[in-house]
C-alpha positions in Angstrom: 0.0 0.0 0.0 2.9 2.4 0.6 3.7 2.4 -3.1 0.2 3.4 -4.0 0.8 7.0 -3.0 3.7 7.3 -5.3 1.7 5.6 -8.0 -1.1 8.1 -7.6 1.4 11.0 -7.9 2.8 9.5 -11.1 -0.8 9.1 -12.3 -1.4 12.8 -11.7 1.7 13.7 -13.7 0.7 11.5 -16.5 -2.8 13.0 -16.5 -1.4 16.6 -16.7 0.7 15.7 -19.7 -1.9 13.6 -21.6 -5.2 15.2 -20.7 -4.4 18.9 -20.2 -6.8 18.9 -17.2 -6.1 21.3 -14.3 -3.7 19.9 -11.7 -6.3 20.7 -9.0 -8.9 18.4 -10.6 -6.4 15.6 -11.0 -5.1 15.9 -7.5 -8.6 15.7 -6.0 -9.4 12.7 -8.3 -6.2 10.9 -7.2 -7.0 11.7 -3.5 -10.5 10.2 -3.9 -9.1 7.1 -5.6 -6.5 6.7 -2.9 -9.0 7.2 -0.1 -11.3 4.5 -1.7 -8.4 2.2 -2.0 -7.5 2.7 1.6 -11.1 2.2 2.8 -11.4 -1.0 0.8 -8.1 -2.4 2.2 -8.8 -1.2 5.8 -5.7 1.0 5.6 -7.7 4.1 6.2 -10.8 4.5 8.4 -13.7 6.7 7.6 -13.3 8.6 10.9 -9.9 9.8 9.9 -11.1 11.2 6.6 -13.9 13.1 8.4 -11.2 15.3 10.0 -10.2 16.6 6.6 -12.5 19.7 6.6 -11.2 20.9 9.9 -7.6 20.5 8.7 -8.3 22.6 5.6 -9.8 25.3 7.7 -6.7 25.3 9.9 -4.6 25.5 6.8 -6.4 28.6 5.5 -6.0 30.3 8.9 -2.3 30.7 8.1 -1.6 34.5 8.1 1.1 34.1 5.4 -1.5 33.1 2.8 -2.8 36.7 2.9 0.2 37.6 0.8 -1.0 35.6 -2.2 -3.8 37.9 -3.4 -1.7 40.9 -2.6 1.2 39.8 -4.7 -1.0 38.7 -7.5 -2.7 42.2 -7.4 0.7 43.9 -7.4 1.8 41.9 -10.5 -1.4 42.8 -12.4 -1.1 46.5 -11.4 2.5 46.6 -12.6 1.4 45.3 -15.9 -1.2 48.1 -16.3 1.0 51.0 -15.1 4.0 52.6 -17.1 6.5 51.6 -14.4 8.4 49.0 -16.5 8.8 51.3 -19.5 10.1 54.1 -17.3 12.6 51.8 -15.6 13.8 50.4 -18.9 14.3 53.7 -20.5 16.1 55.2 -17.5 18.3 52.1 -17.1 19.4 52.4 -20.8 20.1 56.1 -20.3 22.3 55.5 -17.3 24.3 52.5 -18.6 27.3 53.1 -20.9 26.5 53.4 -24.5 27.1 49.8 -25.5 25.3 47.3 -27.6 24.7 45.2 -24.5 22.8 47.9 -22.6 19.3 46.8 -23.6 20.0 43.2 -22.6 21.5 44.3 -19.3 18.5 46.5 -18.6 16.2 43.6 -19.3 18.0 41.5 -16.6 18.0 44.4 -14.1 14.3 45.0 -14.7 13.4 41.4 -14.2 15.3 41.2 -10.9 13.7 44.4 -9.7 10.1 43.9 -10.7 10.0 40.1 -10.6 9.6 39.7 -6.8 6.7 42.2 -6.9 5.0 40.6 -9.9 3.8 37.7 -7.9 4.4 35.0 -10.5 6.7 34.1 -13.4 3.6 34.3 -15.7 3.0 37.9 -14.8 6.6 38.8 -15.3 6.7 37.2 -18.7 3.6 39.0 -19.8 4.8 42.3 -18.5 8.3 42.0 -20.1 6.8 40.7 -23.3 4.4 43.7 -23.5 6.9 46.4 -22.7 10.4 45.2 -23.4 10.0 42.8 -26.3 8.9 45.4 -28.9 11.8 47.7 -27.9 14.4 44.9 -28.1 13.1 44.0 -31.5 13.2 47.6 -32.7 16.7 47.9 -31.4 18.0 45.1 -33.5 18.0 42.2 -31.0 17.3 38.9 -32.7 14.1 37.1 -31.9 15.9 34.1 -30.3 18.0 36.3 -28.0 15.0 38.5 -27.2 12.9 35.5 -26.2 15.7 34.0 -24.2 16.4 37.2 -22.3 12.8 37.7 -21.4 12.5 34.1 -20.2 15.6 34.4 -18.0 14.7 37.8 -16.6 11.1 36.6 -15.8 12.5 33.9 -13.5 14.9 36.1 -11.5 12.0 37.1 -9.3 11.8 33.6 -8.0 15.2 33.9 -6.3 15.0 37.5 -5.1 13.1 37.9 -1.7 10.3 38.2 -1.0 8.9 36.5 -4.1 5.7 34.5 -3.9 7.6 31.2 -4.6 9.9 32.1 -1.7 7.1 32.8 0.7 5.3 29.5 -0.1 8.5 27.6 0.0 9.4 29.1 3.3 6.1 28.0 4.9 6.6 24.5 3.4 10.1 24.3 4.7 9.0 25.4 8.2 6.4 22.5 8.2 8.9 20.0 6.8 11.6 21.0 9.3 9.1 20.8 12.2 8.4 17.2 11.3 12.1 16.4 10.9 13.1 17.9 14.3 10.2 16.2 16.1 11.1 12.8 14.5 14.8 13.0 15.3 14.6 14.7 18.7 17.3 17.2 17.6 17.5 20.5 19.4 17.7 22.4 16.1 15.9 25.8 15.9 13.1 25.3 13.4 13.6 27.6 10.4 11.0 30.1 9.2 10.3 32.2 6.1 12.8 34.8 7.2 15.6 32.2 7.3 14.7 31.1 3.8 14.8 34.7 2.6 18.3 35.0 4.0 19.4 31.7 2.6 18.3 32.8 -0.9 20.5 36.0 -1.0 23.7 34.3 -2.0 22.2 32.1 -4.7 20.2 35.0 -6.1 23.4 37.2 -6.1 25.5 34.6 -7.8 22.9 33.9 -10.6 22.1 37.6 -11.1 25.8 38.4 -11.5 26.3 35.6 -14.0 23.2 36.7 -15.9 24.4 40.3 -16.1 27.9 39.1 -17.3 26.3 36.9 -19.9 23.9 39.7 -21.1 26.9 42.0 -21.6 29.0 39.3 -23.3 26.4 37.9 -25.8 25.2 41.4 -26.7 28.5 43.2 -27.1 28.7 42.7 -30.9 25.1 43.4 -31.9 24.1 46.7 -33.6 21.4 48.8 -31.9 19.4 51.7 -33.2 19.7 54.8 -31.1 16.7 56.3 -32.9 14.3 53.8 -31.3 16.1 53.3 -28.0 14.1 56.2 -26.5 15.4 58.8 -24.1 13.4 59.0 -20.9 11.4 62.1 -20.1 11.9 63.9 -16.8 8.6 62.5 -15.6 9.8 58.9 -16.4 13.1 59.5 -14.7 11.3 60.8 -11.6 8.9 57.8 -11.7 11.9 55.4 -12.1 13.7 56.9 -9.1 10.7 56.8 -6.9 9.9 53.2 -7.9 13.5 52.0 -7.3 13.6 53.6 -3.9 10.2 52.2 -2.9 10.8 48.7 -4.2 14.3 48.4 -2.8 13.0 49.8 0.5 10.2 47.2 0.6 12.4 44.3 -0.5 15.1 45.3 1.9 12.6 45.8 4.7 11.3 42.3 4.3 14.7 40.7 4.0 16.0 42.5 7.1 12.9 41.8 9.1 11.5 45.3 9.4 8.4 44.3 7.5 6.5 41.1 7.2 5.9 39.8 3.7 2.2 40.4 4.0 2.8 44.0 5.2 5.2 44.7 2.3 2.7 43.3 -0.2 -0.1 45.4 1.2 2.0 48.6 1.1 3.1 47.9 -2.5 -0.4 47.1 -3.7 -1.8 50.2 -2.1 0.9 52.4 -3.5 0.4 51.1 -7.0 -3.3 51.3 -6.8 -3.2 54.9 -5.5 -0.7 56.0 -8.1 -2.8 54.4 -10.9 -6.0 56.1 -9.7 -4.4 59.5 -9.3 -2.6 59.4 -12.7 -5.7 58.1 -14.5 -4.1 54.9 -15.8 -6.6 52.8 -13.8 -10.0 53.7 -15.1 -13.0 51.8 -13.9 -12.9 49.3 -16.7 -9.2 48.6 -16.3 -9.6 48.3 -12.5 -12.5 45.9 -12.9 -10.3 43.7 -15.2 -7.4 43.8 -12.7 -9.6 42.8 -9.8 -11.3 40.0 -11.8 -7.9 38.6 -12.9 -6.6 38.8 -9.3 -9.6 36.9 -8.0 -9.2 34.3 -10.7 -5.5 33.7 -10.2 -5.8 33.7 -6.4 -8.7 31.3 -6.5 -6.6 29.0 -8.7 -3.7 29.1 -6.2 -5.9 28.4 -3.2 -7.8 25.6 -5.0 -4.4 24.0 -5.9 -3.3 24.3 -2.2 -6.5 22.7 -0.9 -6.2 19.9 -3.5 -2.5 19.3 -2.7 -3.2 19.2 1.0 -5.9 16.6 0.5 -3.7 14.5 -1.7 -0.7 14.6 0.7 -2.9 13.7 3.7 -4.2 10.6 1.8 -0.7 9.7 0.8 0.4 9.9 4.4 -2.5 7.7 5.5 -1.4 5.1 2.9 2.0 5.1 4.4 3.8 6.8 1.6 5.8 9.1 3.9 7.3 6.1 5.7 8.3 4.6 2.3 9.9 7.8 1.2 11.7 8.1 4.5 13.2 4.7 4.1 14.2 5.4 0.5 15.9 8.7 1.4 17.6 7.1 4.4 19.0 4.4 2.1 20.7 6.7 -0.4 24.4 5.9 -0.3 26.9 8.6 0.4 26.9 11.6 2.6 24.7 14.7 2.8 25.7 16.0 -0.7 24.8 12.7 -2.3 21.4 12.6 -0.6 20.6 16.2 -1.4 21.7 15.7 -5.1 19.4 12.6 -5.5 16.4 14.5 -4.0 17.1 17.5 -6.2 17.2 15.1 -9.2 13.7 13.8 -8.2 12.4 17.4 -8.0 14.0 18.0 -11.5 12.1 15.0 -12.9 8.9 16.3 -11.3 9.5 19.6 -13.0 8.9 18.1 -16.4 5.2 17.8 -15.6 4.6 20.0 -12.5 5.2 23.7 -12.1 6.9 25.3 -9.1 3.7 25.8 -7.1 2.5 22.3 -7.7 6.0 21.0 -6.5 5.8 23.1 -3.4 2.3 22.0 -2.5 2.5 18.4 -3.5 6.1 17.1 -3.7 7.9 19.1 -1.0 5.7 17.9 1.9 6.4 14.3 0.9 10.1 14.2 0.1 11.7 17.1 2.1 10.9 16.0 5.7 12.8 12.7 5.2 15.7 14.6 3.7 15.8 17.0 6.7 15.8 14.0 9.0 19.1 12.9 7.4 20.5 16.4 6.5 20.4 18.9 9.4 21.1 22.1 7.5 17.6 23.2 6.6 18.7 26.5 5.2 21.1 24.8 2.7 18.3 22.4 1.6 15.9 25.3 1.2 18.3 27.3 -1.0 19.0 24.3 -3.2 15.3 23.5 -3.6 14.7 27.1 -4.5 17.3 27.0 -7.2 15.8 23.8 -8.5 12.4 25.4 -8.7 13.7 28.4 -10.5 15.5 26.0 -13.0 12.2 24.2 -13.6 10.7 27.3 -15.2 13.5 27.2 -17.9 13.7 23.4 -18.3 13.4 22.5 -22.0 11.2 21.7 -23.7 8.2 22.3 -21.4 9.5 24.9 -18.9 6.7 27.2 -17.9 8.6 30.4 -18.7 9.6 29.0 -22.1 6.1 28.2 -23.1 4.8 31.5 -21.8 7.4 33.5 -23.7 6.6 31.7 -27.0 2.9 32.1 -26.4 3.2 35.8 -25.7 5.5 36.6 -28.6 3.9 37.9 -31.8 6.7 36.3 -33.9 8.4 33.6 -31.7 11.9 32.5 -32.8 12.4 29.0 -34.1 12.7 26.7 -31.1 16.2 25.5 -32.0 17.5 29.0 -32.2 15.7 29.9 -29.0 17.4 27.0 -27.1 20.8 27.9 -28.4 20.4 31.5 -27.2 19.2 30.2 -23.9 22.0 27.7 -23.4 24.6 30.0 -21.8 22.0 31.0 -19.1 21.0 27.4 -18.5 24.7 26.6 -17.9 24.9 29.6 -15.5 21.9 28.3 -13.7 23.4 24.9 -13.1 26.7 26.4 -12.2 24.9 28.4 -9.5 23.2 25.2 -8.2 26.5 23.3 -8.2 28.3 26.1 -6.3 25.7 26.2 -3.5 25.6 22.4 -3.4 29.4 22.1 -2.9 29.7 25.2 -0.6 26.9 25.1 2.0 28.5 28.0 4.0 27.4 30.5 1.3 23.7 30.3 2.5 24.9 31.2 6.1 26.7 34.4 5.2 25.7 37.2 7.6 23.8 34.8 9.8 23.5 35.9 13.4 23.9 32.8 15.6 22.5 34.7 18.6 18.8 33.7 18.7 17.8 36.8 20.7 19.2 39.1 18.0 17.6 37.3 15.1 14.4 38.2 13.4 13.5 34.6 13.1 13.0 33.8 16.8 12.9 30.1 17.9 9.6 28.5 17.3 7.9 27.7 20.6 7.0 24.2 21.6 3.3 25.1 21.4 3.7 26.3 17.8 5.5 23.0 16.9 2.6 21.0 18.5 0.0 23.1 16.6 1.7 22.6 13.3 2.2 18.9 13.9 -1.5 18.5 14.8 -2.3 20.3 11.5 0.0 18.1 9.3 -0.3 14.7 10.8 -3.4 12.5 10.5 -5.4 12.1 13.6 -5.0 8.9 15.7 -7.6 6.2 14.9 -10.6 6.0 17.2 -10.6 3.1 19.7 -13.8 1.2 19.4 -15.4 0.3 22.8 -15.3 -3.3 23.8 
C-alpha cells in the first residue's frame, strides 16, 4: 500500500501531460481514488477522513496566505502602469552606450520587478508587453530577445520576497518541524525569514552571472539609437521613486522590518493609489485587474487545498514512511542525498510547475531529507534554485512556453534554445556552487537567537503545526 501514494502521484503527472486537465482536478481525483483504496483495504478509516474539513480550515488560517492575493494584485497592477517602461528607458540612459545595454537593462528590470510581480507568468507577460517590442526595434534577434525575457522573468523567483519564496518558506517550516520532532534534535526550526536570508547568496550569484552573460552575448550586436528612446523627466522621476520604494520594501522584508504580508499590502496600495491619481486605472481597467486577481488567487488556493488533501491521503497510505526509508537508504553523505532528491524534483518539473511541486512534492520528500540532513537553510536554497530552474527546463518549462505564447513572432525553437543555453549553464553552475559550498547560505547569519528576526519557534507552535499536518489517531472502538 505504501507504493500506492507514489503511483497516484505518477498518475497525476501523466494526467497533466496527456489530458491537459487542471492539476487541481487531477489531485482531487487521485486523492479520492487513494481514499477509496485505503477504505477497501482497511488501511484508512472513515473517521480519519472526516477530519479533513477541519484541517483545511486550519490550513487557511495561516496568516502568510494573505500575501497571495496581494502579490497577484501587485503583479497585475505593474502590468497596467507605465513603471516597467520608465525603468527600462532610465536604465538604458544610465548604462554606458554599449550594444549590450538593452539586454543588461532587461535583466535588471526582471530582478527588480520580478519579486513584486507575484508569479513568473505575470513577469513574462509584463516584459513581453513592454520590453520585447523595444528589443526587436533595437535590432536584437528574436531568439535572443525571447531567451532574455524568459531568464529575466524567472529572476523574481530567487529575489526575496517572491511568492515562490514565501510559499517555499512555509513548506520548509512545516517539513523542518516534522524532521526535528522525528529525530529529537535541538535544532531551531527555520521560518520564512531564514529562507529569505538563505536565498540571498544564490540570487546574487545567478544575477551576476546573468548580467555578465547579457553583456557578453550582446556586445557585438548593432542597436538603433533612434528607437532606444530617451526617458522624459517624468519617467526619470517615476523610475527613481519606484526603485527607492521597491528596494525599501524588499530590503525591509529581508532584514525583518516588514512582514511579507505588510510589504505586499503597502506595495499594492501604493500602485493602486498612483494608478488612480494618474488616470491609468480607469473603472474598466480596474475591474479587469480585480477580476484577474480573484481568478489567479482562486486557482492558487484551490491548488493548495487539492494538494493538502492529496498529501494527507498519501500519508495515511504510508507513503511518507516509504519515502523516509528510500531517502535514508541513499548511499553517500549529505551532498549525495541532497543531489538525489534534487534530481527527483527536477524530474517532477517536467510535468509539474513550481507551485505544484511546493504544494505536493515538497511535503512528501523534504521531511525525510531533513531527518538525514540537518542544514535546513542549505536544503531550502537548493530547492529554490531547482524550482527556478524548472521554469526554464526545456522543452516544457513554464517560462519558455509563456514567452513563446506571448511573442507575436516567436523565434524557431532550436535558435531559442541555443540563445538560452549560456544562461542554463549559468543556472546549473549556481546550483553546483551552492551544493558544494553550504556555507554560502549562512553568510551574515546571526547565531544569537535573541538578536535574530526569526526567533525560535515555541513548543506550542510546533505542536500546533504537527497536529495540523499529521493524520489524527484512529478511534478506539469500545469493547
